[in-house]
MIDREN-687151 format. One line per 8 residues: their letters; for each residue x, y, z of C-alpha. Coordinates in nm, 2 decimals, decimal comma. Each point is the difference from the previous one (the first is absolute). Layout:
N
A	X Y Z ~ ...
This chain:
396
XXXXXXXX	13,21 13,61 5,50 ~ 0,16 -0,05 0,29 ~ 0,31 -0,22 -0,07 ~ 0,05 -0,36 0,10 ~ 0,15 0,10 0,33 ~ -0,25 0,17 0,12 ~ -0,21 -0,27 -0,14 ~ 0,20 -0,21 0,21
XXXXXXXX	0,02 0,24 0,27 ~ -0,37 -0,03 0,05 ~ -0,06 -0,37 -0,06 ~ 0,28 -0,06 0,32 ~ -0,17 0,26 0,23 ~ -0,35 -0,14 -0,08 ~ 0,13 -0,40 0,13 ~ 0,19 0,20 0,27
XXXXXXXX	-0,36 0,15 0,12 ~ -0,19 -0,34 -0,07 ~ 0,26 -0,25 0,20 ~ 0,01 0,29 0,26 ~ -0,41 -0,01 0,12 ~ -0,05 -0,03 0,32 ~ -0,23 -0,30 0,21 ~ -0,25 0,21 0,02
XXXXXXXX	0,06 0,17 -0,43 ~ -0,04 -0,31 -0,11 ~ -0,31 -0,15 0,18 ~ -0,21 0,31 -0,11 ~ 0,06 -0,01 -0,34 ~ -0,07 -0,33 -0,08 ~ -0,35 0,05 0,22 ~ -0,04 0,29 -0,28
XXXXXXXX	0,10 -0,26 -0,25 ~ -0,19 -0,25 0,09 ~ -0,32 0,22 -0,01 ~ 0,13 0,19 -0,28 ~ -0,02 -0,34 -0,20 ~ -0,32 -0,17 -0,12 ~ 0,15 -0,27 -0,07 ~ 0,17 -0,05 0,30
XXXXXXXX	-0,27 0,12 0,25 ~ -0,23 -0,33 -0,12 ~ 0,23 -0,22 0,04 ~ 0,13 0,03 0,33 ~ -0,32 0,20 0,17 ~ -0,35 -0,09 -0,20 ~ 0,12 -0,31 -0,14 ~ 0,04 -0,10 0,34
XXXXXXXX	-0,32 0,11 0,09 ~ -0,20 -0,16 -0,28 ~ 0,12 -0,31 0,12 ~ -0,10 0,05 0,32 ~ -0,35 0,02 -0,04 ~ -0,02 -0,26 -0,35 ~ 0,22 -0,26 0,08 ~ -0,12 -0,14 0,28
XXXXXXXX	-0,38 -0,01 -0,20 ~ -0,01 -0,32 -0,14 ~ 0,05 -0,13 0,31 ~ -0,30 0,18 0,19 ~ -0,17 -0,35 0,02 ~ 0,33 -0,14 0,20 ~ -0,11 -0,37 -0,01 ~ -0,16 -0,15 -0,30
XXXXXXXX	-0,33 -0,19 0,04 ~ -0,27 -0,17 -0,20 ~ 0,31 -0,17 -0,23 ~ -0,25 -0,12 -0,34 ~ 0,05 -0,38 0,10 ~ -0,19 -0,32 -0,20 ~ -0,13 -0,36 0,17 ~ -0,07 -0,30 -0,12
XXXXXXXX	-0,11 -0,22 0,11 ~ -0,05 -0,35 -0,12 ~ -0,08 -0,15 0,34 ~ -0,39 0,18 0,06 ~ -0,03 -0,17 0,30 ~ -0,08 0,19 0,37 ~ 0,35 0,05 0,06 ~ 0,10 0,09 -0,31
XXXXXXXX	-0,26 0,32 0,02 ~ 0,12 0,05 0,36 ~ 0,34 0,09 -0,14 ~ -0,19 0,20 -0,28 ~ -0,17 0,21 0,20 ~ 0,31 0,04 0,32 ~ 0,17 0,14 -0,31 ~ -0,29 0,25 -0,15
XXXXXXXX	0,04 0,12 0,39 ~ 0,33 0,05 -0,03 ~ 0,11 0,42 -0,02 ~ 0,25 -0,13 -0,21 ~ -0,11 -0,11 -0,28 ~ -0,33 -0,02 -0,22 ~ -0,12 -0,32 -0,13 ~ -0,16 -0,07 -0,29
XXXXXXXX	-0,07 -0,42 -0,13 ~ 0,18 -0,15 -0,32 ~ -0,18 -0,32 -0,14 ~ 0,32 -0,16 -0,08 ~ 0,36 0,05 0,05 ~ 0,09 0,13 -0,42 ~ -0,28 0,35 0,09 ~ 0,26 0,11 0,34
XXXXXXXX	0,27 -0,02 -0,17 ~ -0,12 0,14 -0,27 ~ -0,12 0,32 0,24 ~ 0,33 0,01 0,12 ~ 0,17 0,05 -0,37 ~ -0,32 0,31 -0,11 ~ 0,14 0,15 0,41 ~ -0,37 -0,09 0,09
XXXXXXXX	0,11 -0,18 0,33 ~ 0,39 0,01 0,22 ~ -0,11 -0,38 0,03 ~ -0,23 -0,29 0,10 ~ -0,09 -0,30 0,19 ~ 0,00 -0,38 -0,12 ~ -0,22 -0,17 0,20 ~ 0,07 -0,33 -0,06
XXXXXXXX	-0,30 -0,30 -0,03 ~ -0,07 -0,24 0,27 ~ 0,11 0,25 0,20 ~ -0,23 -0,03 0,35 ~ -0,03 -0,33 -0,07 ~ 0,36 -0,06 0,07 ~ 0,03 0,23 0,32 ~ -0,30 -0,16 0,16
XXXXXXXX	0,24 -0,35 -0,05 ~ 0,29 0,16 0,13 ~ 0,19 0,00 -0,35 ~ 0,28 0,29 -0,07 ~ -0,21 0,26 -0,22 ~ 0,15 0,27 -0,17 ~ -0,13 0,30 -0,14 ~ 0,18 0,21 -0,25
XXXXXXXX	0,07 0,34 -0,03 ~ 0,18 0,16 -0,32 ~ 0,07 0,41 0,00 ~ 0,18 0,20 -0,24 ~ 0,34 -0,02 0,09 ~ 0,10 0,29 -0,25 ~ -0,23 0,28 0,27 ~ 0,16 -0,09 0,33
XXXXXXXX	-0,22 0,24 0,24 ~ -0,34 -0,17 -0,16 ~ 0,13 -0,37 -0,07 ~ 0,09 0,06 0,45 ~ -0,30 0,10 0,02 ~ -0,23 -0,32 -0,15 ~ 0,25 -0,21 0,15 ~ -0,08 0,17 0,39
XXXXXXXX	-0,37 -0,03 -0,10 ~ 0,01 -0,30 -0,11 ~ 0,22 -0,18 0,20 ~ -0,19 0,19 0,32 ~ -0,42 -0,13 -0,07 ~ 0,20 -0,32 -0,10 ~ 0,11 0,00 0,33 ~ -0,34 0,12 0,16
XXXXXXXX	-0,13 -0,29 -0,11 ~ 0,29 -0,28 0,10 ~ -0,06 0,13 0,36 ~ -0,39 -0,04 -0,01 ~ 0,02 -0,30 -0,15 ~ 0,23 -0,14 0,30 ~ -0,14 0,16 0,20 ~ -0,31 -0,22 -0,06
XXXXXXXX	0,18 -0,34 -0,01 ~ 0,14 0,05 0,37 ~ -0,33 0,11 0,13 ~ -0,11 -0,30 -0,21 ~ 0,25 -0,21 0,20 ~ -0,18 0,13 0,38 ~ 0,24 0,32 -0,03 ~ -0,18 0,25 0,25
XXXXXXXX	-0,06 0,29 -0,33 ~ 0,23 0,30 0,17 ~ 0,35 -0,23 0,04 ~ -0,10 -0,14 -0,35 ~ 0,00 0,32 -0,16 ~ 0,38 0,08 0,25 ~ 0,11 -0,33 -0,14 ~ -0,05 0,13 -0,35
XXXXXXXX	0,29 0,20 0,03 ~ 0,27 -0,11 0,22 ~ 0,20 0,29 -0,05 ~ -0,15 0,33 0,03 ~ 0,15 0,21 -0,25 ~ -0,02 0,45 0,07 ~ 0,13 0,17 -0,23 ~ 0,06 0,42 0,07
XXXXXXXX	0,14 0,15 -0,23 ~ 0,29 0,35 0,14 ~ -0,03 0,31 -0,15 ~ -0,20 -0,06 -0,30 ~ -0,30 -0,20 0,15 ~ -0,20 0,09 -0,24 ~ 0,21 -0,17 -0,24 ~ -0,04 0,22 -0,22
XXXXXXXX	0,16 -0,02 -0,38 ~ -0,05 0,40 0,06 ~ 0,16 0,04 0,32 ~ 0,32 -0,19 -0,07 ~ 0,15 0,12 -0,38 ~ -0,12 0,30 0,02 ~ 0,21 0,13 0,26 ~ 0,34 -0,14 -0,14
XXXXXXXX	-0,11 0,19 -0,29 ~ 0,01 0,33 0,12 ~ 0,36 -0,04 0,03 ~ 0,07 -0,11 -0,32 ~ -0,20 0,30 -0,10 ~ 0,11 0,26 0,21 ~ 0,33 -0,15 -0,13 ~ 0,01 0,02 -0,35
XXXXXXXX	-0,19 0,32 -0,05 ~ 0,26 0,12 0,19 ~ 0,29 -0,14 -0,20 ~ -0,14 0,19 -0,32 ~ -0,13 0,27 0,08 ~ 0,40 0,05 0,21 ~ 0,16 -0,12 -0,34 ~ -0,24 0,19 -0,26
XXXXXXXX	0,11 0,33 0,21 ~ 0,33 -0,08 0,00 ~ 0,03 -0,07 -0,34 ~ -0,23 0,31 -0,09 ~ 0,33 0,16 0,25 ~ 0,23 -0,12 -0,22 ~ -0,19 0,08 -0,41 ~ 0,12 0,34 0,23
XXXXXXXX	0,28 -0,01 0,09 ~ -0,09 0,01 0,34 ~ 0,06 -0,29 0,16 ~ 0,33 0,12 0,19 ~ 0,05 0,02 0,37 ~ 0,17 -0,03 0,33 ~ -0,01 -0,26 0,20 ~ -0,21 0,23 0,19
XXXXXXXX	-0,20 0,02 -0,31 ~ -0,17 -0,27 -0,01 ~ -0,05 -0,09 0,34 ~ -0,22 0,27 -0,08 ~ -0,15 -0,15 -0,33 ~ -0,03 -0,31 0,23 ~ -0,20 0,16 0,27 ~ -0,21 0,20 -0,18
XXXXXXXX	-0,17 -0,32 -0,21 ~ 0,02 -0,24 0,27 ~ -0,18 0,27 0,20 ~ -0,32 -0,05 -0,21 ~ 0,01 -0,36 -0,07 ~ 0,02 -0,06 0,37 ~ -0,34 0,30 0,03 ~ -0,12 -0,27 -0,24
XXXXXXXX	0,07 -0,32 0,17 ~ -0,23 0,20 0,32 ~ -0,22 -0,02 -0,24 ~ 0,02 -0,35 -0,05 ~ 0,04 -0,10 0,37 ~ -0,23 0,22 0,17 ~ -0,29 0,09 -0,29 ~ 0,00 -0,32 -0,22
XXXXXXXX	0,03 -0,21 0,17 ~ -0,26 0,09 0,22 ~ -0,27 0,03 -0,24 ~ -0,01 -0,36 -0,13 ~ 0,07 -0,07 0,35 ~ 0,37 -0,20 -0,01 ~ 0,12 -0,14 0,30 ~ 0,22 0,31 0,09
XXXXXXXX	0,21 0,23 0,24 ~ 0,09 -0,27 0,23 ~ 0,33 0,16 0,05 ~ -0,07 0,31 -0,16 ~ 0,38 0,21 0,13 ~ 0,17 -0,33 -0,09 ~ -0,21 0,08 -0,40 ~ 0,17 0,39 0,07
XXXXXXXX	0,24 -0,11 0,01 ~ 0,05 -0,27 -0,28 ~ -0,15 0,29 -0,27 ~ 0,27 0,25 0,13 ~ 0,31 -0,24 -0,15 ~ -0,24 -0,22 -0,28 ~ 0,03 0,32 -0,15 ~ 0,28 0,15 0,02
XXXXXXXX	0,09 -0,33 -0,11 ~ -0,21 0,03 -0,30 ~ 0,13 0,39 -0,11 ~ 0,35 -0,09 0,06 ~ -0,08 -0,33 -0,31 ~ -0,20 0,22 -0,21 ~ 0,28 0,29 -0,06 ~ 0,23 -0,26 -0,10
XXXXXXXX	-0,20 -0,16 -0,20 ~ -0,07 0,37 -0,13 ~ 0,34 0,07 -0,03 ~ 0,03 -0,33 -0,22 ~ -0,27 0,01 -0,24 ~ 0,12 0,32 -0,02 ~ -0,36 0,09 -0,21 ~ -0,33 0,09 0,18
XXXXXXXX	-0,22 -0,27 -0,21 ~ 0,25 -0,26 0,00 ~ -0,14 -0,08 0,40 ~ -0,37 -0,05 -0,11 ~ 0,10 -0,22 -0,31 ~ 0,27 -0,24 0,29 ~ -0,15 0,01 0,33 ~ -0,39 -0,01 -0,06
XXXXXXXX	0,10 -0,38 -0,14 ~ 0,16 -0,13 0,31 ~ -0,32 0,06 0,24 ~ -0,09 -0,35 0,01 ~ 0,40 -0,17 -0,03 ~ 0,00 0,21 0,36 ~ -0,25 -0,11 0,17 ~ 0,05 -0,34 -0,08
XXXXXXXX	0,38 0,06 0,13 ~ -0,09 0,15 0,29 ~ -0,12 -0,39 0,13 ~ -0,33 0,13 0,17 ~ -0,24 -0,20 -0,29 ~ 0,22 -0,29 -0,04 ~ 0,27 -0,13 0,26 ~ 0,34 0,10 -0,05
XXXXXXXX	0,14 -0,23 0,05 ~ -0,13 -0,21 -0,28 ~ 0,14 0,24 -0,23 ~ 0,29 -0,07 -0,22 ~ 0,33 0,05 0,21 ~ 0,13 0,35 -0,25 ~ -0,32 0,13 0,06 ~ -0,05 -0,01 0,34
XXXXXXXX	0,37 0,19 0,03 ~ -0,11 0,23 -0,30 ~ -0,31 0,04 0,22 ~ 0,15 0,23 0,28 ~ 0,16 0,25 -0,23 ~ -0,42 0,11 -0,02 ~ -0,12 0,25 0,26 ~ -0,32 -0,22 0,05
XXXXXXXX	0,14 -0,31 0,07 ~ 0,05 0,13 0,34 ~ -0,27 0,22 -0,02 ~ -0,31 -0,13 -0,07 ~ 0,03 -0,29 0,32 ~ 0,15 0,22 0,24 ~ -0,29 0,28 -0,09 ~ -0,29 -0,31 0,00
XXXXXXXX	0,19 -0,08 0,34 ~ -0,06 0,32 0,17 ~ -0,28 0,11 -0,11 ~ -0,26 -0,32 -0,06 ~ 0,18 -0,18 0,30 ~ 0,12 0,21 0,27 ~ 0,41 -0,10 -0,03 ~ 0,19 0,19 0,20
XXXXXXXX	0,28 0,21 -0,17 ~ 0,25 -0,21 0,16 ~ -0,22 -0,36 -0,14 ~ 0,05 0,14 -0,39 ~ 0,39 0,18 0,09 ~ 0,16 -0,24 -0,29 ~ -0,25 0,18 -0,32 ~ 0,06 0,41 0,24
XXXXXXXX	0,39 -0,17 -0,10 ~ 0,00 -0,09 -0,30 ~ -0,18 0,35 -0,14 ~ 0,25 0,16 0,17 ~ 0,28 -0,17 -0,18 ~ -0,15 -0,02 -0,33 ~ -0,07 0,39 0,10 ~ 0,40 0,07 0,01
XXXXXXXX	0,04 -0,23 -0,31 ~ -0,17 0,23 -0,20 ~ 0,13 0,29 0,13 ~ 0,33 -0,16 0,00 ~ -0,09 -0,04 -0,44 ~ -0,11 0,35 -0,02 ~ 0,29 0,14 0,11 ~ 0,19 -0,22 -0,21
XXXXXXXX	-0,27 0,14 -0,33 ~ 0,06 0,34 0,08 ~ 0,35 0,04 -0,06 ~ 0,00 -0,26 -0,26 ~ -0,27 0,13 -0,18 ~ 0,17 0,32 -0,24 ~ -0,04 0,32 0,08 ~ -0,15 0,17 -0,24
XXXX	-0,10 0,40 -0,05 ~ -0,29 0,06 0,26 ~ -0,26 0,27 0,03 ~ -0,22 0,20 0,26
């Protein structure tokens, strides 16, 4: 039996040994612990790889086409049949005829169609007599993407037919045919999408969500690992030791980030690689920032499971706070301030601007400064928690 004095001396020696760990000793030990912990390994490495394969899969078609819609024709004229024919030819729509508007509404309620067009009685007569005529398009406003396609498909069909009618009227008045066609649209409109030329939904959302995936998996894995060390009384380390731990976790996450930017985006043909050096510099700053925040949360939670219980539920709010899916200046004032304590707020836009748009480093310097400031803030908090948390007996 050892005396209480010897026990205290042994514990003090163990704690001193842990706090005196060098940078590289902490680095190598952290790598070993990650690969020796199945839960952390799954969260930090395996889960992001699985996400990289399967998350973009539902968006593989990129653009929503052939949305089922209805047509209610009360006019039954040559003009109304022309409108229906042009709508049927639209790649956006798959049309179906209904005998009345009530039948079309019931089809919307049962999710058979996403919207419908009502051609009123007497439309052709009104158009031919030069009177103002209207065609109604009703869409399911509860489904934004489908509703947009319903409106776009029908508006293009009606616009094309309307332009043809105007051309015929001008020719009837004696205008030369090419001149009449040009006058149908006084100012021709040419729309050229930049950066996401296919205007695909996957190319829009996946690169941004990938940054969320990198952050959340690294946060949860780091907090789980720190929580495990705390439960085993192995959390004590010197400043160099903590830097070694952060660097080890950041290195593994950096490699996963390269997998996303260098292969996953290539696999799904997303816009990419416009400023690869800037993207690598971004990852080199983003990963340590997130890893440091994970260490802070791990020391704060002090339990392995707590990180999963809390962090898994905040991914969606973090995404909306980033200002990517919804303009940041339209958020409540309080949220506009709070959102800057999360790394993804500067990270998502910086990543997209570098990798998809080809911005220079100087053009996104604010994002780099914000991430550097967050890393400094998190590291100061880490040192504060390191001093405040009781240094209980430690085991090597």
